[in-house]
N, CA, C and O atoms as a Tripos MOL2 file, in Angstrom:
@<TRIPOS>MOLECULE
protein
  236   235    59     0     0
PROTEIN
NO_CHARGES

@<TRIPOS>ATOM
      1 N          -2.0760    5.0050   -9.5470 N.3       1 MET1
      2 CA         -1.6610    5.6380  -10.2250 C.3       1 MET1
      3 C          -1.7360    6.8600   -9.9270 C.2       1 MET1
      4 O          -0.8000    7.6110  -10.2020 O.2       1 MET1
      5 N          -3.2610    7.4680   -9.0860 N.am      2 ARG2
      6 CA         -3.7580    8.8680   -8.7420 C.3       2 ARG2
      7 C          -2.2310    9.2400   -7.5310 C.2       2 ARG2
      8 O          -1.5610   10.2690   -7.4510 O.2       2 ARG2
      9 N          -2.1240    8.0190   -6.7950 N.am      3 ILE3
     10 CA         -0.8740    8.8270   -5.6490 C.3       3 ILE3
     11 C           0.2880    9.0380   -6.5670 C.2       3 ILE3
     12 O           0.7420   10.1780   -6.4690 O.2       3 ILE3
     13 N           0.6360    8.6030   -7.0560 N.am      4 ILE4
     14 CA          2.0540    8.5440   -8.0500 C.3       4 ILE4
     15 C           2.0770   10.2280   -8.7320 C.2       4 ILE4
     16 O           2.9390   11.0600   -8.4510 O.2       4 ILE4
     17 N           0.9860   10.4390   -9.6120 N.am      5 LYS5
     18 CA          0.4550   11.5950   -9.9600 C.3       5 LYS5
     19 C           1.0000   12.6590   -8.9860 C.2       5 LYS5
     20 O           1.8700   13.5050   -9.1970 O.2       5 LYS5
     21 N           0.2720   12.4150   -7.8510 N.am      6 ILE6
     22 CA          0.1540   13.3750   -6.9580 C.3       6 ILE6
     23 C           1.7230   13.8140   -6.2650 C.2       6 ILE6
     24 O           1.9940   14.9830   -5.9880 O.2       6 ILE6
     25 N           2.6000   12.7530   -6.0670 N.am      7 VAL7
     26 CA          3.6810   12.7970   -5.7770 C.3       7 VAL7
     27 C           4.8120   13.4070   -6.4150 C.2       7 VAL7
     28 O           5.6590   14.1120   -5.8660 O.2       7 VAL7
     29 N           4.7240   12.9270   -8.1550 N.am      8 GLU8
     30 CA          5.4790   14.0930   -8.8120 C.3       8 GLU8
     31 C           5.1990   15.2480   -9.1140 C.2       8 GLU8
     32 O           5.8900   15.8600   -9.9280 O.2       8 GLU8
     33 N           3.8020   15.9590   -8.3470 N.am      9 GLN9
     34 CA          3.5180   17.4620   -8.8360 C.3       9 GLN9
     35 C           4.4380   18.0880   -7.3880 C.2       9 GLN9
     36 O           5.0680   19.1440   -7.4410 O.2       9 GLN9
     37 N           4.3620   17.1960   -6.1100 N.am     10 LEU10
     38 CA          5.0100   17.6040   -5.3340 C.3      10 LEU10
     39 C           6.3030   18.4730   -5.5120 C.2      10 LEU10
     40 O           7.1080   18.0830   -6.3580 O.2      10 LEU10
     41 N           6.6310   19.7990   -4.6850 N.am     11 PRO11
     42 CA          7.9240   20.4020   -5.0320 C.3      11 PRO11
     43 C           9.0730   19.4920   -4.3190 C.2      11 PRO11
     44 O           9.0140   18.6570   -3.4170 O.2      11 PRO11
     45 N          10.0970   19.9880   -5.0730 N.am     12 ASN12
     46 CA         11.4610   19.2620   -4.8820 C.3      12 ASN12
     47 C          12.3210   20.2640   -3.6660 C.2      12 ASN12
     48 O          13.2920   21.0140   -3.7570 O.2      12 ASN12
     49 N          11.4220   19.8490   -2.5090 N.am     13 THR13
     50 CA         12.0900   20.6170   -1.1640 C.3      13 THR13
     51 C          12.1660   19.7140   -0.2080 C.2      13 THR13
     52 O          11.2280   18.9190   -0.1480 O.2      13 THR13
     53 N          13.2100   19.5930    0.7220 N.am     14 ARG14
     54 CA         12.8650   18.5200    2.1250 C.3      14 ARG14
     55 C          11.7930   17.7310    2.5990 C.2      14 ARG14
     56 O          11.7020   16.5120    2.7430 O.2      14 ARG14
     57 N          10.6190   19.0920    2.9170 N.am     15 THR15
     58 CA          9.1090   18.8950    2.9870 C.3      15 THR15
     59 C           8.5990   18.2060    1.8070 C.2      15 THR15
     60 O           8.2450   17.0430    1.9940 O.2      15 THR15
     61 N           8.4910   18.6760    0.6470 N.am     16 GLY16
     62 CA          7.9200   17.8150   -0.1870 C.3      16 GLY16
     63 C           8.2260   16.4050   -0.3750 C.2      16 GLY16
     64 O           7.4110   15.4840   -0.4440 O.2      16 GLY16
     65 N           9.9380   16.3210   -0.4740 N.am     17 ASN17
     66 CA         10.5980   14.7530   -0.8180 C.3      17 ASN17
     67 C           9.8830   14.2240    0.6500 C.2      17 ASN17
     68 O           8.7840   13.6930    0.4900 O.2      17 ASN17
     69 N          10.3400   14.3010    1.9430 N.am     18 HIS18
     70 CA          9.5280   13.5500    2.4880 C.3      18 HIS18
     71 C           8.2230   13.2450    2.4630 C.2      18 HIS18
     72 O           7.7560   12.1140    2.5950 O.2      18 HIS18
     73 N           7.5090   14.4460    2.2580 N.am     19 VAL19
     74 CA          5.8850   14.1580    2.3100 C.3      19 VAL19
     75 C           5.7660   12.9930    1.2620 C.2      19 VAL19
     76 O           5.0460   12.0470    1.5830 O.2      19 VAL19
     77 N           6.4630   12.9590   -0.0860 N.am     20 ALA20
     78 CA          6.0640   12.3010   -0.8450 C.3      20 ALA20
     79 C           6.6550   10.9110   -0.4710 C.2      20 ALA20
     80 O           5.9260    9.9470   -0.7050 O.2      20 ALA20
     81 N           7.8860   10.6750    0.0840 N.am     21 GLY21
     82 CA          8.1380    8.8140    0.5410 C.3      21 GLY21
     83 C           6.9080    8.4010    0.7910 C.2      21 GLY21
     84 O           6.3410    7.5690    0.0830 O.2      21 GLY21
     85 N           6.3660    8.9660    1.8590 N.am     22 GLN22
     86 CA          5.4350    8.7450    2.4900 C.3      22 GLN22
     87 C           4.2190    8.3940    1.9960 C.2      22 GLN22
     88 O           3.6580    7.3050    2.1160 O.2      22 GLN22
     89 N           3.9390    9.1150    1.5810 N.am     23 LEU23
     90 CA          2.6480    8.9890    0.4700 C.3      23 LEU23
     91 C           2.9210    7.5570   -0.8070 C.2      23 LEU23
     92 O           1.9890    6.8970   -1.2670 O.2      23 LEU23
     93 N           4.1390    7.3860   -1.1040 N.am     24 LEU24
     94 CA          4.2750    6.6080   -1.8610 C.3      24 LEU24
     95 C           4.0940    5.4800   -1.2840 C.2      24 LEU24
     96 O           3.5000    4.4740   -1.6710 O.2      24 LEU24
     97 N           4.9460    5.8310    0.1920 N.am     25 ARG25
     98 CA          4.9890    4.0390    0.9670 C.3      25 ARG25
     99 C           3.0290    3.7960    0.9980 C.2      25 ARG25
    100 O           2.2710    2.9590    0.5090 O.2      25 ARG25
    101 N           2.9140    4.5880    1.5440 N.am     26 SER26
    102 CA          1.4700    4.3890    2.4820 C.3      26 SER26
    103 C           0.2980    4.0560    1.1170 C.2      26 SER26
    104 O          -0.7020    3.3420    1.1920 O.2      26 SER26
    105 N           0.6510    4.5960    0.2600 N.am     27 GLY27
    106 CA         -0.3810    4.7100   -0.6080 C.3      27 GLY27
    107 C           0.0380    3.7030   -2.1760 C.2      27 GLY27
    108 O          -0.5100    3.7420   -3.2770 O.2      27 GLY27
    109 N           1.0180    2.9970   -1.7710 N.am     28 THR28
    110 CA          1.2040    1.7480   -2.3650 C.3      28 THR28
    111 C           1.2070    0.6870   -2.3200 C.2      28 THR28
    112 O           1.0110   -0.0380   -3.2950 O.2      28 THR28
    113 N           1.5250    0.1450   -0.6900 N.am     29 SER29
    114 CA          1.6870   -0.9440    0.0220 C.3      29 SER29
    115 C           0.2640   -1.4740   -0.3900 C.2      29 SER29
    116 O           0.3340   -2.5490   -0.9870 O.2      29 SER29
    117 N          -1.2840   -0.8800   -0.1810 N.am     30 PRO30
    118 CA         -2.2280   -2.2670   -0.3790 C.3      30 PRO30
    119 C          -2.0140   -3.1570   -1.4750 C.2      30 PRO30
    120 O          -2.3400   -4.3170   -1.2220 O.2      30 PRO30
    121 N          -1.5820   -2.9590   -2.5640 N.am     31 TYR31
    122 CA         -1.7510   -3.5610   -3.8630 C.3      31 TYR31
    123 C          -0.8560   -4.8620   -3.3110 C.2      31 TYR31
    124 O          -1.5530   -5.7400   -2.8040 O.2      31 TYR31
    125 N           0.2510   -5.0580   -3.3270 N.am     32 PRO32
    126 CA          1.1690   -6.3150   -3.2010 C.3      32 PRO32
    127 C           0.0040   -6.9640   -1.9400 C.2      32 PRO32
    128 O          -0.5630   -8.0260   -2.1970 O.2      32 PRO32
    129 N          -0.2310   -6.3750   -0.8450 N.am     33 ASN33
    130 CA         -1.1670   -7.1320    0.4690 C.3      33 ASN33
    131 C          -2.1530   -7.3600    0.1870 C.2      33 ASN33
    132 O          -2.8630   -7.8580    1.0600 O.2      33 ASN33
    133 N          -2.6640   -7.1550   -1.0030 N.am     34 HIS34
    134 CA         -4.0910   -7.6980   -1.3180 C.3      34 HIS34
    135 C          -3.6200   -8.4820   -2.7320 C.2      34 HIS34
    136 O          -4.4620   -8.2050   -3.5870 O.2      34 HIS34
    137 N          -2.8860   -9.1000   -3.1200 N.am     35 GLY35
    138 CA         -2.3780   -9.8410   -3.8440 C.3      35 GLY35
    139 C          -2.1030  -10.9830   -3.0660 C.2      35 GLY35
    140 O          -2.7850  -11.8790   -3.5630 O.2      35 GLY35
    141 N          -1.5250  -11.3870   -2.1980 N.am     36 LYS36
    142 CA         -1.2080  -12.3000   -1.3050 C.3      36 LYS36
    143 C          -2.3600  -13.2140   -0.9990 C.2      36 LYS36
    144 O          -2.2020  -14.3970   -1.3010 O.2      36 LYS36
    145 N          -3.8550  -12.7350   -0.2720 N.am     37 PRO37
    146 CA         -4.6710  -13.4810   -0.5550 C.3      37 PRO37
    147 C          -5.1560  -14.5470   -1.6290 C.2      37 PRO37
    148 O          -5.5620  -15.7080   -1.5760 O.2      37 PRO37
    149 N          -4.8990  -13.5070   -2.7410 N.am     38 GLN38
    150 CA         -5.0730  -14.0960   -4.3410 C.3      38 GLN38
    151 C          -4.5080  -15.3810   -4.5610 C.2      38 GLN38
    152 O          -4.9900  -16.2040   -5.3390 O.2      38 GLN38
    153 N          -3.3160  -15.5820   -3.7610 N.am     39 ALA39
    154 CA         -2.7300  -16.5540   -3.7810 C.3      39 ALA39
    155 C          -2.4710  -17.8230   -2.9120 C.2      39 ALA39
    156 O          -1.5480  -18.6360   -2.9020 O.2      39 ALA39
    157 N          -3.6650  -17.6950   -2.1550 N.am     40 ALA40
    158 CA         -4.1680  -18.9190   -0.7100 C.3      40 ALA40
    159 C          -4.0740  -20.3440   -1.4410 C.2      40 ALA40
    160 O          -4.5040  -20.7340   -2.5260 O.2      40 ALA40
    161 N          -3.5650  -20.7770   -0.7320 N.am     41 GLU41
    162 CA         -3.4090  -22.9350   -1.4380 C.3      41 GLU41
    163 C          -4.8450  -23.2190   -0.7220 C.2      41 GLU41
    164 O          -5.3090  -24.3200   -1.0170 O.2      41 GLU41
    165 N          -5.8300  -22.2400    0.3780 N.am     42 SER42
    166 CA         -7.0390  -23.3690    0.6740 C.3      42 SER42
    167 C          -7.6860  -21.4650    1.8580 C.2      42 SER42
    168 O          -7.0970  -20.6750    2.5950 O.2      42 SER42
    169 N          -9.2850  -21.6290    1.2820 N.am     43 PRO43
    170 CA        -10.4160  -21.0500    1.6140 C.3      43 PRO43
    171 C          -9.9070  -20.5330    3.5270 C.2      43 PRO43
    172 O         -10.1200  -19.3700    3.8690 O.2      43 PRO43
    173 N          -9.4010  -21.3370    4.3390 N.am     44 LYS44
    174 CA         -8.8460  -21.1900    5.2920 C.3      44 LYS44
    175 C          -7.6350  -19.9420    5.0630 C.2      44 LYS44
    176 O          -7.8630  -18.7490    5.2650 O.2      44 LYS44
    177 N          -6.6590  -20.3560    4.7210 N.am     45 ASP45
    178 CA         -5.2960  -19.5610    4.0450 C.3      45 ASP45
    179 C          -5.8350  -18.2360    3.8290 C.2      45 ASP45
    180 O          -5.4760  -17.2370    4.4520 O.2      45 ASP45
    181 N          -6.8930  -18.2770    2.7290 N.am     46 PHE46
    182 CA         -7.4080  -17.2170    2.2490 C.3      46 PHE46
    183 C          -7.8250  -15.9030    3.0100 C.2      46 PHE46
    184 O          -7.5770  -14.7340    2.7120 O.2      46 PHE46
    185 N          -8.5570  -16.4410    4.1240 N.am     47 ILE47
    186 CA         -9.2330  -15.8460    5.1310 C.3      47 ILE47
    187 C          -8.0330  -15.0350    6.2380 C.2      47 ILE47
    188 O          -8.0480  -13.9690    6.8530 O.2      47 ILE47
    189 N          -7.1980  -15.9830    6.1240 N.am     48 HIS48
    190 CA         -6.5190  -15.7370    7.2460 C.3      48 HIS48
    191 C          -5.0710  -14.3170    6.7170 C.2      48 HIS48
    192 O          -4.5390  -13.3880    7.3240 O.2      48 HIS48
    193 N          -4.9300  -14.9770    5.0980 N.am     49 LYS49
    194 CA         -4.2500  -13.7890    4.4310 C.3      49 LYS49
    195 C          -4.9820  -12.9280    4.2820 C.2      49 LYS49
    196 O          -4.0500  -12.1240    4.3080 O.2      49 LYS49
    197 N          -5.9880  -12.1860    4.1160 N.am     50 LEU50
    198 CA         -6.5440  -11.1000    3.9160 C.3      50 LEU50
    199 C          -6.9030  -10.6060    4.8790 C.2      50 LEU50
    200 O          -7.4270   -9.5130    4.6620 O.2      50 LEU50
    201 N          -6.8570  -11.0550    6.4490 N.am     51 ARG51
    202 CA         -7.1530  -10.2880    7.5050 C.3      51 ARG51
    203 C          -5.7650   -9.7540    8.0490 C.2      51 ARG51
    204 O          -5.5850   -8.9380    8.9530 O.2      51 ARG51
    205 N          -4.8360  -10.4110    7.2810 N.am     52 ILE52
    206 CA         -3.2840   -9.7010    7.2320 C.3      52 ILE52
    207 C          -3.4790   -8.5150    6.9600 C.2      52 ILE52
    208 O          -2.9980   -7.5700    7.5850 O.2      52 ILE52
    209 N          -4.2370   -8.4420    5.9560 N.am     53 SER53
    210 CA         -3.7470   -7.5910    4.9490 C.3      53 SER53
    211 C          -4.6710   -6.4010    4.7880 C.2      53 SER53
    212 O          -4.3680   -5.4390    4.0820 O.2      53 SER53
    213 N          -6.0690   -6.5150    5.6200 N.am     54 PHE54
    214 CA         -6.9550   -5.4050    6.3790 C.3      54 PHE54
    215 C          -6.0820   -4.8570    7.4010 C.2      54 PHE54
    216 O          -5.8290   -3.6530    7.3520 O.2      54 PHE54
    217 N          -5.4660   -5.7510    8.5430 N.am     55 LEU55
    218 CA         -4.6680   -5.1260    9.3610 C.3      55 LEU55
    219 C          -3.6840   -4.1290    8.9020 C.2      55 LEU55
    220 O          -3.6380   -2.9660    9.3020 O.2      55 LEU55
    221 N          -2.9310   -4.6470    8.0680 N.am     56 ILE56
    222 CA         -1.7220   -3.7550    7.5600 C.3      56 ILE56
    223 C          -2.6230   -2.2800    6.9440 C.2      56 ILE56
    224 O          -2.1310   -1.1530    7.0080 O.2      56 ILE56
    225 N          -3.5390   -2.4730    6.5570 N.am     57 LYS57
    226 CA         -4.0290   -1.1590    5.8950 C.3      57 LYS57
    227 C          -4.6700   -0.3420    6.8130 C.2      57 LYS57
    228 O          -4.8320    0.8700    6.6660 O.2      57 LYS57
    229 N          -5.1350   -1.1850    8.0180 N.am     58 GLY58
    230 CA         -5.6260   -0.0800    9.2710 C.3      58 GLY58
    231 C          -4.8140    0.8540   10.1150 C.2      58 GLY58
    232 O          -5.1690    1.7910   10.8300 O.2      58 GLY58
    233 N          -3.3320    0.2300    9.7790 N.am     59 THR59
    234 CA         -2.5290    0.8890   10.7370 C.3      59 THR59
    235 C          -1.8700    2.2740   10.3500 C.2      59 THR59
    236 O          -1.1660    2.8720   11.1630 O.2      59 THR59
@<TRIPOS>BOND
     1     1     2 1
     2     2     3 1
     3     3     4 2
     4     3     5 am
     5     5     6 1
     6     6     7 1
     7     7     8 2
     8     7     9 am
     9     9    10 1
    10    10    11 1
    11    11    12 2
    12    11    13 am
    13    13    14 1
    14    14    15 1
    15    15    16 2
    16    15    17 am
    17    17    18 1
    18    18    19 1
    19    19    20 2
    20    19    21 am
    21    21    22 1
    22    22    23 1
    23    23    24 2
    24    23    25 am
    25    25    26 1
    26    26    27 1
    27    27    28 2
    28    27    29 am
    29    29    30 1
    30    30    31 1
    31    31    32 2
    32    31    33 am
    33    33    34 1
    34    34    35 1
    35    35    36 2
    36    35    37 am
    37    37    38 1
    38    38    39 1
    39    39    40 2
    40    39    41 am
    41    41    42 1
    42    42    43 1
    43    43    44 2
    44    43    45 am
    45    45    46 1
    46    46    47 1
    47    47    48 2
    48    47    49 am
    49    49    50 1
    50    50    51 1
    51    51    52 2
    52    51    53 am
    53    53    54 1
    54    54    55 1
    55    55    56 2
    56    55    57 am
    57    57    58 1
    58    58    59 1
    59    59    60 2
    60    59    61 am
    61    61    62 1
    62    62    63 1
    63    63    64 2
    64    63    65 am
    65    65    66 1
    66    66    67 1
    67    67    68 2
    68    67    69 am
    69    69    70 1
    70    70    71 1
    71    71    72 2
    72    71    73 am
    73    73    74 1
    74    74    75 1
    75    75    76 2
    76    75    77 am
    77    77    78 1
    78    78    79 1
    79    79    80 2
    80    79    81 am
    81    81    82 1
    82    82    83 1
    83    83    84 2
    84    83    85 am
    85    85    86 1
    86    86    87 1
    87    87    88 2
    88    87    89 am
    89    89    90 1
    90    90    91 1
    91    91    92 2
    92    91    93 am
    93    93    94 1
    94    94    95 1
    95    95    96 2
    96    95    97 am
    97    97    98 1
    98    98    99 1
    99    99   100 2
   100    99   101 am
   101   101   102 1
   102   102   103 1
   103   103   104 2
   104   103   105 am
   105   105   106 1
   106   106   107 1
   107   107   108 2
   108   107   109 am
   109   109   110 1
   110   110   111 1
   111   111   112 2
   112   111   113 am
   113   113   114 1
   114   114   115 1
   115   115   116 2
   116   115   117 am
   117   117   118 1
   118   118   119 1
   119   119   120 2
   120   119   121 am
   121   121   122 1
   122   122   123 1
   123   123   124 2
   124   123   125 am
   125   125   126 1
   126   126   127 1
   127   127   128 2
   128   127   129 am
   129   129   130 1
   130   130   131 1
   131   131   132 2
   132   131   133 am
   133   133   134 1
   134   134   135 1
   135   135   136 2
   136   135   137 am
   137   137   138 1
   138   138   139 1
   139   139   140 2
   140   139   141 am
   141   141   142 1
   142   142   143 1
   143   143   144 2
   144   143   145 am
   145   145   146 1
   146   146   147 1
   147   147   148 2
   148   147   149 am
   149   149   150 1
   150   150   151 1
   151   151   152 2
   152   151   153 am
   153   153   154 1
   154   154   155 1
   155   155   156 2
   156   155   157 am
   157   157   158 1
   158   158   159 1
   159   159   160 2
   160   159   161 am
   161   161   162 1
   162   162   163 1
   163   163   164 2
   164   163   165 am
   165   165   166 1
   166   166   167 1
   167   167   168 2
   168   167   169 am
   169   169   170 1
   170   170   171 1
   171   171   172 2
   172   171   173 am
   173   173   174 1
   174   174   175 1
   175   175   176 2
   176   175   177 am
   177   177   178 1
   178   178   179 1
   179   179   180 2
   180   179   181 am
   181   181   182 1
   182   182   183 1
   183   183   184 2
   184   183   185 am
   185   185   186 1
   186   186   187 1
   187   187   188 2
   188   187   189 am
   189   189   190 1
   190   190   191 1
   191   191   192 2
   192   191   193 am
   193   193   194 1
   194   194   195 1
   195   195   196 2
   196   195   197 am
   197   197   198 1
   198   198   199 1
   199   199   200 2
   200   199   201 am
   201   201   202 1
   202   202   203 1
   203   203   204 2
   204   203   205 am
   205   205   206 1
   206   206   207 1
   207   207   208 2
   208   207   209 am
   209   209   210 1
   210   210   211 1
   211   211   212 2
   212   211   213 am
   213   213   214 1
   214   214   215 1
   215   215   216 2
   216   215   217 am
   217   217   218 1
   218   218   219 1
   219   219   220 2
   220   219   221 am
   221   221   222 1
   222   222   223 1
   223   223   224 2
   224   223   225 am
   225   225   226 1
   226   226   227 1
   227   227   228 2
   228   227   229 am
   229   229   230 1
   230   230   231 1
   231   231   232 2
   232   231   233 am
   233   233   234 1
   234   234   235 1
   235   235   236 2
@<TRIPOS>SUBSTRUCTURE
     1 MET1         2 RESIDUE 1 A MET
     2 ARG2         6 RESIDUE 1 A ARG
     3 ILE3        10 RESIDUE 1 A ILE
     4 ILE4        14 RESIDUE 1 A ILE
     5 LYS5        18 RESIDUE 1 A LYS
     6 ILE6        22 RESIDUE 1 A ILE
     7 VAL7        26 RESIDUE 1 A VAL
     8 GLU8        30 RESIDUE 1 A GLU
     9 GLN9        34 RESIDUE 1 A GLN
    10 LEU10       38 RESIDUE 1 A LEU
    11 PRO11       42 RESIDUE 1 A PRO
    12 ASN12       46 RESIDUE 1 A ASN
    13 THR13       50 RESIDUE 1 A THR
    14 ARG14       54 RESIDUE 1 A ARG
    15 THR15       58 RESIDUE 1 A THR
    16 GLY16       62 RESIDUE 1 A GLY
    17 ASN17       66 RESIDUE 1 A ASN
    18 HIS18       70 RESIDUE 1 A HIS
    19 VAL19       74 RESIDUE 1 A VAL
    20 ALA20       78 RESIDUE 1 A ALA
    21 GLY21       82 RESIDUE 1 A GLY
    22 GLN22       86 RESIDUE 1 A GLN
    23 LEU23       90 RESIDUE 1 A LEU
    24 LEU24       94 RESIDUE 1 A LEU
    25 ARG25       98 RESIDUE 1 A ARG
    26 SER26      102 RESIDUE 1 A SER
    27 GLY27      106 RESIDUE 1 A GLY
    28 THR28      110 RESIDUE 1 A THR
    29 SER29      114 RESIDUE 1 A SER
    30 PRO30      118 RESIDUE 1 A PRO
    31 TYR31      122 RESIDUE 1 A TYR
    32 PRO32      126 RESIDUE 1 A PRO
    33 ASN33      130 RESIDUE 1 A ASN
    34 HIS34      134 RESIDUE 1 A HIS
    35 GLY35      138 RESIDUE 1 A GLY
    36 LYS36      142 RESIDUE 1 A LYS
    37 PRO37      146 RESIDUE 1 A PRO
    38 GLN38      150 RESIDUE 1 A GLN
    39 ALA39      154 RESIDUE 1 A ALA
    40 ALA40      158 RESIDUE 1 A ALA
    41 GLU41      162 RESIDUE 1 A GLU
    42 SER42      166 RESIDUE 1 A SER
    43 PRO43      170 RESIDUE 1 A PRO
    44 LYS44      174 RESIDUE 1 A LYS
    45 ASP45      178 RESIDUE 1 A ASP
    46 PHE46      182 RESIDUE 1 A PHE
    47 ILE47      186 RESIDUE 1 A ILE
    48 HIS48      190 RESIDUE 1 A HIS
    49 LYS49      194 RESIDUE 1 A LYS
    50 LEU50      198 RESIDUE 1 A LEU
    51 ARG51      202 RESIDUE 1 A ARG
    52 ILE52      206 RESIDUE 1 A ILE
    53 SER53      210 RESIDUE 1 A SER
    54 PHE54      214 RESIDUE 1 A PHE
    55 LEU55      218 RESIDUE 1 A LEU
    56 ILE56      222 RESIDUE 1 A ILE
    57 LYS57      226 RESIDUE 1 A LYS
    58 GLY58      230 RESIDUE 1 A GLY
    59 THR59      234 RESIDUE 1 A THR
């Protein structure tokens, strides 16, 4: 929610819109990536999906 509130306060300029888009993509992507491990079918699958989630966050 904080990311969304920050983005909403940015100016409606080319630069503001570009930065807003970047912030929204990077700031909201961890949530779906973290949800995938929770739906794992086994402990091994959980670890695999969690590792993928951490790799995505680190890029």
